[in-house]
C-alpha positions as CSV (number, residue, x, y, z in Angstrom):
1,M,-8.9,22.9,17.8
2,S,-10.4,26.3,17.1
3,T,-8.7,26.4,13.7
4,S,-9.9,22.9,12.8
5,F,-13.5,24.1,12.9
6,K,-12.9,27.3,10.8
7,P,-13.6,27.6,7.1
8,Y,-10.6,28.5,4.9
9,E,-11.5,32.2,4.6
10,D,-11.5,32.6,8.4
11,V,-8.1,30.9,9.1
12,F,-6.0,33.9,8.2
13,D,-8.3,36.4,9.9
14,T,-6.1,38.9,11.9
15,E,-8.6,39.0,14.7
16,I,-8.0,36.1,17.0
17,Q,-11.2,34.3,18.0
18,L,-11.1,31.2,20.3
19,I,-14.6,30.3,19.3
20,P,-15.0,30.7,15.5
21,E,-18.0,32.6,14.2
22,T,-18.6,30.0,11.5
23,V,-18.2,26.4,12.6
24,T,-17.8,23.7,9.9
25,W,-17.1,20.0,9.9
26,E,-15.9,20.0,6.3
27,N,-12.2,20.1,7.4
28,Y,-12.6,16.8,9.2
29,E,-14.6,15.3,6.4
30,H,-11.9,16.3,3.9
31,V,-9.1,14.9,6.0
32,L,-10.8,11.6,6.5
33,T,-12.2,11.0,3.1
34,K,-10.1,12.8,0.5
35,K,-7.0,11.3,-1.1
36,D,-8.7,7.9,-1.2
37,G,-8.8,7.8,2.6
38,M,-5.0,8.0,2.8
39,F,-5.2,9.7,6.2
40,L,-6.7,6.6,7.7
41,R,-3.9,4.5,6.2
42,W,-1.3,6.9,7.7
43,M,-3.0,6.5,11.1
44,A,-2.9,2.7,10.8
45,N,0.8,2.9,9.8
46,S,1.5,5.1,12.8
47,A,-0.4,2.8,15.2
48,W,1.4,-0.3,13.8
49,V,4.9,1.3,14.1
50,A,4.2,2.8,17.5
51,L,2.8,-0.5,19.0
52,L,5.5,-2.7,17.5
53,T,8.2,-0.2,18.7
54,T,6.7,-0.3,22.2
55,L,6.7,-4.1,22.3
56,V,10.3,-4.4,21.0
57,C,11.5,-1.8,23.4
58,L,9.7,-3.2,26.4
59,F,11.1,-6.7,25.7
60,L,14.7,-5.6,25.2
61,S,14.7,-3.0,28.0
62,T,13.1,-5.2,30.7
63,T,15.5,-8.0,30.2
64,A,18.6,-5.7,29.9
65,A,17.5,-3.6,32.9
66,Y,16.8,-6.7,35.0
67,A,20.3,-8.0,34.2
68,L,21.9,-4.7,35.1
69,S,19.9,-4.5,38.3
70,R,20.3,-8.0,39.7
71,Y,23.4,-9.6,38.3
72,K,27.0,-8.7,38.9
73,F,29.2,-9.4,35.8
74,Y,32.3,-8.0,34.2
75,G,31.7,-4.8,32.5
76,R,28.3,-4.1,34.2
77,N,29.1,-0.5,35.2
78,V,30.7,0.1,31.8
79,A,27.6,-1.1,30.0
80,F,25.3,1.1,32.1
81,Y,27.4,4.2,31.7
82,A,27.6,3.5,28.0
83,L,23.8,3.6,27.8
84,L,23.9,6.8,29.8
85,V,26.4,8.5,27.5
86,T,24.2,7.7,24.4
87,Q,21.5,10.0,25.9
88,M,23.9,13.0,25.8
89,F,23.9,13.2,22.0
90,P,21.1,14.4,19.8
91,G,19.2,11.8,17.8
92,T,20.0,13.6,14.5
93,L,23.6,12.3,14.8
94,L,22.2,8.8,14.1
95,L,20.4,9.7,10.9
96,I,23.3,9.1,8.5
97,P,24.6,5.8,10.0
98,L,21.1,4.5,10.5
99,Y,20.2,5.4,6.9
100,R,23.3,3.6,5.6
101,L,22.7,0.6,7.7
102,M,19.0,0.3,6.7
103,N,20.0,0.8,3.1
104,Q,22.4,-2.1,3.3
105,L,19.8,-4.3,5.0
106,G,17.2,-3.4,2.4
107,L,14.9,-1.8,5.0
108,L,14.5,1.7,3.6
109,D,10.8,2.6,3.0
110,N,9.9,-0.2,5.3
111,H,8.1,0.0,8.6
112,L,10.3,-2.7,10.1
113,G,13.4,-0.5,9.5
114,L,11.6,2.4,11.1
115,V,10.8,0.3,14.2
116,L,14.5,-0.8,14.5
117,A,15.6,2.8,14.2
118,Y,13.1,4.0,16.9
119,A,14.2,1.1,19.1
120,T,17.8,2.1,18.7
121,V,17.0,5.5,20.1
122,A,14.5,4.4,22.8
123,V,16.0,1.3,24.3
124,P,18.9,3.0,26.2
125,F,16.4,5.4,27.8
126,C,14.0,2.6,28.7
127,V,16.8,0.5,30.2
128,M,17.8,3.4,32.5
129,M,14.3,4.0,33.6
130,L,13.5,0.3,34.3
131,K,16.8,-0.4,35.9
132,G,16.1,2.3,38.6
133,Y,12.7,0.8,39.1
134,F,13.9,-2.8,39.4
135,D,16.4,-1.5,42.1
136,T,13.4,-0.6,44.3
137,I,12.1,-4.1,44.4
138,P,13.7,-6.0,47.3
139,Y,15.7,-9.0,46.2
140,E,14.4,-10.9,49.2
141,L,11.2,-11.5,47.3
142,E,13.0,-13.3,44.6
143,E,15.1,-15.3,47.1
144,A,11.8,-16.5,48.7
145,A,10.7,-17.5,45.2
146,F,13.9,-19.5,44.7
147,V,13.2,-21.4,47.9
148,D,9.7,-22.2,46.6
149,G,11.3,-23.7,43.5
150,L,11.2,-20.9,40.9
151,G,14.2,-20.3,38.7
152,P,15.6,-16.9,37.6
153,I,13.1,-16.7,34.6
154,G,10.2,-17.8,36.7
155,S,10.9,-15.3,39.5
156,F,11.4,-12.5,36.9
157,W,8.1,-13.4,35.1
158,R,5.9,-14.1,38.2
159,I,7.4,-11.8,40.9
160,V,9.3,-8.9,39.3
161,L,7.2,-8.0,36.3
162,P,3.8,-7.9,38.2
163,L,5.4,-5.5,40.7
164,S,6.9,-3.5,37.9
165,L,3.6,-2.7,36.1
166,P,3.8,1.0,37.0
167,G,7.3,1.3,35.7
168,L,6.5,-0.7,32.5
169,A,3.4,1.6,31.9
170,V,5.6,4.7,32.2
171,T,8.2,3.3,29.9
172,G,5.7,1.9,27.4
173,F,3.8,5.2,27.3
174,F,6.8,7.3,26.6
175,T,8.0,4.9,23.9
176,F,4.6,4.9,22.3
177,I,4.3,8.7,22.3
178,T,7.8,9.1,20.9
179,A,7.2,6.7,18.0
180,W,3.7,8.2,17.4
181,N,5.0,11.8,17.1
182,E,8.4,11.2,15.5
183,F,8.9,13.1,12.3
184,L,12.6,13.4,11.2
185,I,13.6,9.7,11.0
186,A,10.3,8.8,9.3
187,L,10.8,11.6,6.8
188,T,14.3,10.3,6.0
189,F,13.4,6.6,5.8
190,L,10.0,6.6,4.1
191,S,9.3,7.8,0.5
192,A,6.2,6.0,-0.7
193,E,3.0,7.9,0.3
194,E,1.1,4.8,1.3
195,K,3.9,4.1,3.9
196,Y,3.8,7.5,5.5
197,T,3.1,7.9,9.2
198,L,0.9,10.6,10.5
199,P,3.5,13.3,11.2
200,I,4.7,13.1,7.6
201,G,1.1,12.9,6.4
202,L,0.2,16.1,8.2
203,Q,3.0,17.9,6.4
204,Q,1.2,17.3,3.1
205,F,-1.4,19.8,4.0
206,V,1.1,22.7,4.5
207,N,4.2,22.8,2.3
208,Q,5.7,25.1,-0.4
209,Y,2.7,24.5,-2.7
210,V,-0.3,24.6,-0.4
211,S,-1.2,26.2,2.9
212,D,-4.3,24.3,4.1
213,Y,-3.8,25.1,7.8
214,H,-7.5,24.3,8.5
215,Y,-7.0,20.7,7.2
216,M,-3.7,20.3,9.1
217,A,-5.4,21.5,12.3
218,A,-8.2,19.0,11.9
219,G,-5.7,16.3,11.3
220,A,-3.6,17.4,14.3
221,V,-6.7,17.1,16.5
222,I,-7.4,13.6,15.2
223,V,-3.7,12.6,15.8
224,T,-3.9,13.5,19.5
225,L,-6.9,11.3,20.2
226,P,-5.1,7.9,20.3
227,A,-2.4,9.4,22.5
228,L,-5.1,10.6,24.9
229,V,-6.8,7.2,24.9
230,V,-3.5,5.5,25.8
231,F,-2.8,8.0,28.5
232,F,-6.2,7.6,30.2
233,L,-6.0,3.8,30.0
234,A,-2.6,3.8,31.6
235,Q,-3.1,6.8,33.9
236,K,-3.3,4.8,37.2
237,W,0.0,3.1,36.5
238,L,1.6,6.2,35.1
239,V,1.0,8.2,38.3
240,S,2.2,5.5,40.6
241,G,5.2,4.7,38.4
242,L,6.4,8.2,38.4
243,T,5.9,8.8,42.2
244,V,6.4,5.6,44.2
245,G,8.7,2.6,44.3
246,G,8.1,-0.9,43.0
247,V,6.9,-2.5,46.3
248,K,4.1,-0.1,46.9
249,G,3.3,0.0,43.2
């Protein structure tokens, strides 16, 4: 934040100053207005990708986690441990197979392909988190709903999901932040400048040809603001979702 308010000539000053002697808003003005307002487009791209990834992951992970938590079927434990094993490998291992798959589907340089790639990485983690949360909700509540005439889908929608809001908030928040900050997959899949997300856009300010750290710092401060907004909006559910079980939540 300090660097984002410094003029270029003060950025490389060897004397570290938390509060800059000269304060300027030119860095923020340049980031938001130059390059035909491309930074705002990158922000919109990141918001679209992060929100869509969050919705896809929540839909897939809630249904899968509920099935693993409530139903006993052949291969249930194998499926759960398979999800667990996927978390033991670094995400970079998926780059080449995902790139080849998206190339065959014609989804390179496409935000939908990026969302599918993010979901591939995030869904196993989300399933494990929500499965543990669903386990804390007593099954007797659903049995009472069955007596009142609700079916499995109705009890899931009207009983389990409302009690799972803290867990859903935690899962959605981590998914959103992961998609919002992800750099390597986006750099591999996207090539058109107008399709860039914010992490790739910030790289344009500091590379082998330019070293505009004051602009990158201003952009980095702007990037953190949506994440802070999401955190403060979901803070109540995040705290309870990380500390207590489903019934009390």
